[in-house]
C-alpha positions, -999 to +999 in steps of 0.1 A: +405-068+018+371-066+036+351-098+024+314-102+028+304-140+035+278-149+011+238-152+019+229-183+029+204-185+003+209-163-026+239-140-042+219-118-070+235-106-103+263-089-089+280-119-075+270-139-108+286-109-134+319-111-111+321-149-120+313-142-154+341-116-158+366-138-141+362-171-149+363-182-188+340-217-181+313-191-166+313-173-196+309-204-218+279-214-193+265-177-201+266-188-239+251-218-233+223-204-214+219-179-241+217-207-265+191-224-246+172-194-242+173-183-279+166-218-293+137-224-269+121-190-278+129-192-312+135-154-314+166-128-319+145-099-303+163-082-274+162-103-241+170-094-205+179-114-176+188-116-143+207-144-127+224-157-089+238-183-072+216-204-049+239-219-020+220-243+002+228-270+030+199-295+033+177-274+056+177-245+036+165-257-002+137-236-017+103-242-006+074-237-032+078-203-050+070-189-084+090-161-102+076-131-117+089-128-148+077-147-180+105-173-178+130-186-157+156-214-158+183-229-136+216-250-142+225-276-117+262-269-107+263-292-077+227-302-072+235-332-048+208-355-045+179-334-055+147-334-074+129-300-082+087-306-081+068-280-103+027-275-103+006-257-122-031-258-115-035-294-117-006-302-137+026-317-117+059-330-127+094-336-115+129-332-132+158-353-112+185-328-112+220-336-122+254-318-127+254-297-157+218-297-169+201-265-176+162-262-169+143-233-191+104-228-188+076-207-180+078-181-146+045-170-138+022-190-118+041-222-123+052-232-088+083-250-076+105-264-049+135-286-041+131-319-028+163-335-013+166-370-018+193-381+004+212-362+032+238-343+019+271-326+033+282-292+022+263-269-003+238-274-031+245-248-057+226-239-085+226-211-109+190-195-113+182-172-138+152-152-150+143-135-187+122-109-197+114-095-234+108-060-222+120-042-190+094-019-172+096+016-175+106+036-153+131+007-147+128-005-115+147-042-122+179-030-115+197-067-117+187-074-152+211-073-182+210-078-217+208-115-229+229-107-262 
């Protein structure tokens, strides 16, 4: 069997989908994400998501970026001692990452980055996800799946 080493920063939806299929705990996590998204947005309308794992050593953590989707979130699997900083215009805030917490909020125009609060060994692991309410036509978003 030939095994491809995971990318150092991202492993997109196909890897996350494989985990969901094989691991009952990740299926339960997917259901928790679904509950958080639907409760926050207060809708039972169709939604789609893409998800991926972030695996980062301290020097690889995410710098300032945003997501070009209406909503973005992440689950802290093993966040190490880190904080996510957010800014949207003049508004700035931060979230101390803790194992098991699910963050969900706006995607567009809200920048965020990860700050390492103390050195660590190994990989910082989070599961990131984006949510859209309507896929583009023609469909150029190959990694989205329905959020049932």
